[in-house]
C-alpha positions as CSV (number, residue, x, y, z in Angstrom):
1,M,70.4,131.2,88.6
2,T,68.8,127.8,88.7
3,T,70.6,126.7,85.4
4,H,73.9,127.8,87.0
5,H,73.4,125.7,90.0
6,V,72.3,122.6,88.0
7,R,75.5,123.1,85.8
8,A,77.7,123.4,88.8
9,G,76.2,120.3,90.3
10,T,76.6,118.4,87.2
11,K,80.2,119.4,87.0
12,Q,80.8,118.3,90.6
13,E,79.2,114.9,90.0
14,R,81.4,114.3,87.0
15,A,84.5,115.4,88.7
16,G,83.6,113.0,91.6
17,R,83.1,110.1,89.1
18,T,86.4,110.9,87.6
19,R,88.1,111.0,91.0
20,N,86.6,107.4,92.0
21,L,87.6,106.0,88.6
22,L,91.2,107.4,89.0
23,I,91.3,105.8,92.6
24,E,89.9,102.4,91.2
25,A,92.6,102.2,88.5
26,A,95.4,103.3,90.7
27,G,94.2,100.5,93.1
28,D,94.7,97.9,90.5
29,E,98.1,99.5,89.3
30,F,99.5,100.0,93.0
31,A,98.5,96.4,93.9
32,R,100.0,94.9,90.7
33,R,103.4,96.9,90.7
34,G,103.8,98.6,94.0
35,Y,104.5,102.4,94.4
36,S,107.8,102.4,92.4
37,G,106.4,100.5,89.4
38,T,103.3,102.4,89.1
39,S,102.7,104.5,86.0
40,L,100.5,107.6,86.1
41,T,99.9,107.2,82.4
42,R,98.7,103.7,82.6
43,I,96.3,104.9,85.5
44,S,94.8,107.8,83.5
45,R,94.4,105.4,80.6
46,S,92.7,102.7,82.6
47,A,90.5,105.3,84.2
48,M,89.9,106.9,80.5
49,A,91.0,110.2,81.9
50,T,93.8,112.7,80.8
51,I,96.8,113.2,82.6
52,G,95.7,116.8,83.3
53,A,92.4,115.4,85.0
54,L,94.6,113.0,87.0
55,T,97.0,115.7,88.4
56,F,94.0,118.1,88.9
57,H,92.8,115.6,91.5
58,F,96.2,114.4,92.6
59,P,98.9,116.8,92.1
60,A,101.5,114.3,93.0
61,K,101.9,110.5,92.9
62,N,102.2,110.2,96.8
63,D,98.7,112.1,96.8
64,L,97.1,109.3,94.5
65,A,98.7,106.7,96.9
66,E,97.3,108.4,100.1
67,A,93.7,108.3,98.4
68,V,93.9,104.7,97.6
69,C,95.0,103.9,101.2
70,E,92.3,105.9,102.5
71,R,89.8,104.1,100.4
72,G,91.3,100.8,101.2
73,H,91.5,101.6,105.0
74,D,87.9,102.7,105.1
75,L,86.5,99.7,103.2
76,T,88.4,97.2,105.5
77,A,87.4,99.1,108.6
78,D,83.8,99.2,107.9
79,A,83.8,95.3,107.0
80,V,85.9,94.4,110.0
81,E,83.6,96.2,112.3
82,E,80.5,94.4,111.2
83,A,82.4,91.1,111.2
84,A,83.8,91.6,114.8
85,G,80.3,92.3,115.8
86,S,78.8,89.2,114.2
87,T,78.3,87.2,117.2
88,G,76.9,89.8,119.4
89,P,78.0,91.1,122.7
90,G,77.8,87.8,124.5
91,G,78.8,85.6,121.7
92,S,82.1,83.7,121.0
93,A,85.1,86.1,120.6
94,L,87.0,83.5,118.9
95,E,84.1,82.9,116.3
96,A,84.1,86.5,115.8
97,L,87.8,86.6,115.2
98,T,87.4,83.9,112.7
99,E,84.9,86.0,111.0
100,V,87.3,88.9,111.0
101,T,89.9,87.0,109.2
102,Q,87.6,85.4,106.5
103,T,86.4,89.0,106.0
104,L,90.0,90.2,105.4
105,A,90.6,87.0,103.2
106,R,87.7,88.1,100.9
107,L,88.8,91.5,100.7
108,L,92.0,90.9,99.7
109,E,90.9,88.4,97.2
110,K,88.3,90.5,95.6
111,Q,89.2,94.4,96.1
112,P,92.2,95.5,94.4
113,V,92.1,98.9,96.4
114,V,92.4,96.7,99.7
115,R,95.4,94.8,98.2
116,A,96.9,98.3,97.1
117,A,96.4,99.6,100.5
118,A,98.0,96.6,102.3
119,R,101.1,96.8,99.8
120,L,101.5,100.5,100.1
121,S,101.2,100.4,103.9
122,R,104.4,98.3,103.6
123,E,106.1,100.3,101.1
124,L,105.5,103.9,102.3
125,P,104.7,106.0,105.6
126,V,101.1,106.5,104.7
127,T,98.6,108.4,106.9
128,A,95.8,105.6,106.5
129,D,97.9,102.6,107.3
130,W,95.9,99.5,106.3
131,Y,97.1,97.4,109.2
132,D,95.3,100.0,111.5
133,S,92.1,99.3,109.9
134,W,91.8,95.6,111.5
135,T,94.4,95.2,114.4
136,P,92.4,97.1,117.0
137,A,89.5,94.8,116.5
138,V,91.8,91.7,116.6
139,R,93.4,92.8,119.9
140,S,90.0,93.6,121.3
141,L,88.5,90.2,120.4
142,L,91.4,88.5,121.8
143,D,91.5,90.3,125.1
144,R,87.8,89.3,125.3
145,A,88.6,85.7,124.7
146,H,91.2,85.5,127.1
147,R,89.0,87.1,129.8
148,G,86.1,84.7,128.8
149,G,88.5,81.6,129.0
150,E,88.3,80.9,125.4
151,L,92.1,80.7,125.1
152,E,94.3,78.2,127.1
153,R,96.1,79.8,130.0
154,G,99.7,79.9,129.4
155,P,102.6,82.0,128.0
156,G,101.9,80.8,124.6
157,T,98.3,82.2,124.6
158,D,98.9,85.6,125.8
159,P,96.7,87.8,123.7
160,E,99.7,89.9,122.4
161,I,101.4,86.7,121.2
162,V,98.4,85.3,119.5
163,G,97.9,88.9,118.0
164,V,101.4,88.4,116.4
165,L,100.4,84.8,115.0
166,V,97.2,86.4,113.7
167,A,99.1,89.2,111.9
168,C,101.5,86.5,110.4
169,L,98.3,84.7,109.2
170,V,97.0,88.2,107.5
171,S,100.5,88.7,105.9
172,S,100.1,85.1,104.5
173,L,96.7,86.0,103.1
174,E,98.3,89.0,101.6
175,V,100.8,87.0,99.7
176,S,98.4,84.5,98.7
177,A,96.0,87.2,97.3
178,Q,99.0,88.6,95.3
179,R,100.2,85.3,93.9
180,Q,96.6,84.5,92.9
181,Y,95.9,87.8,91.1
182,E,99.3,87.5,89.3
183,S,98.9,83.9,88.5
184,P,96.7,82.3,85.5
185,A,93.4,81.1,86.2
186,G,93.0,77.7,87.8
187,N,96.2,78.3,89.6
188,A,96.2,76.6,93.3
189,W,96.9,79.9,95.3
190,S,93.6,80.2,96.7
191,V,93.3,83.2,99.5
192,R,90.6,81.2,101.5
193,G,92.4,77.9,100.8
194,R,95.5,79.2,102.5
195,L,93.4,80.6,105.1
196,A,92.1,77.0,105.9
197,E,95.8,75.8,106.0
198,V,97.0,78.4,108.6
199,W,94.0,78.2,110.7
200,E,94.6,74.5,111.2
201,V,98.1,75.2,112.7
202,L,97.1,78.3,114.7
203,W,94.0,77.1,116.1
204,S,95.5,73.8,117.3
205,G,97.8,75.5,119.4
206,I,95.7,78.2,121.0
207,S,92.1,77.2,121.0
208,R,90.4,75.3,123.8
209,T,87.0,75.1,122.6
210,S,85.8,74.3,119.1
211,V,84.1,77.2,117.5
212,S,82.2,77.1,114.2
213,S,82.1,80.2,112.2
214,G,78.9,79.6,110.0
215,S,80.3,81.9,107.2
216,D,78.4,81.8,104.0
217,S,81.9,81.6,102.3
218,G,82.5,78.1,103.7
219,A,85.8,79.2,104.9
220,P,86.7,77.0,108.0
221,G,86.5,78.0,111.5
222,P,88.4,76.6,114.3
223,S,86.3,73.2,114.2
224,S,86.9,72.5,110.5
225,P,90.3,74.0,109.6
226,G,91.2,71.6,106.8
227,K,88.4,72.3,104.3
228,D,89.2,74.5,101.3
229,P,86.4,76.9,100.8
230,S,87.5,77.7,97.2
231,V,86.5,74.1,96.2
232,A,82.6,74.1,95.6
């Protein structure tokens, strides 16, 4: 009986590892080629699994896309939650918002499954929409900044309008991440460098107070928008 349970547990662990490898390989494939250009054969080869194993875990291509979106959504939501609370309850909401966008930049730059989730959320009506993993935190921080007087009072700094600007910023980061991924090493398309450029425009229009993010990445906060953190 004990041997049977050990074997069942080992088989379950092996299946879990295979599923994770398939999701990781699919993340790279979907990020690179999008839904229509993705090949299940390439995914199975990259994961060193058979097509039979792939279809066992994911009977349809859409099932695999949903799993990738769920993984990317969860990774992003966890990281954003931590970033949003980085300044504490009484800290600067704009500083926390800066940390959130820097976190999104790092994820898009380093995590293929996050890039894939972002791309698939644009291409498909997925259940775990990537944008839902970070937009609530952005709205909450902007509301807090507005109530706390960190944003200039006026029609151009309404939290909803600034939220649209931040969404445009993140879209720019996504494009930069994709171009950096597709370009040869040494190409100037730096995701966090692009973040620096866009912050310069964004914060010069909406921020009343200068806030420094203090991020380890060196990515700029509103007080130092022009610094490219990709250059060491």
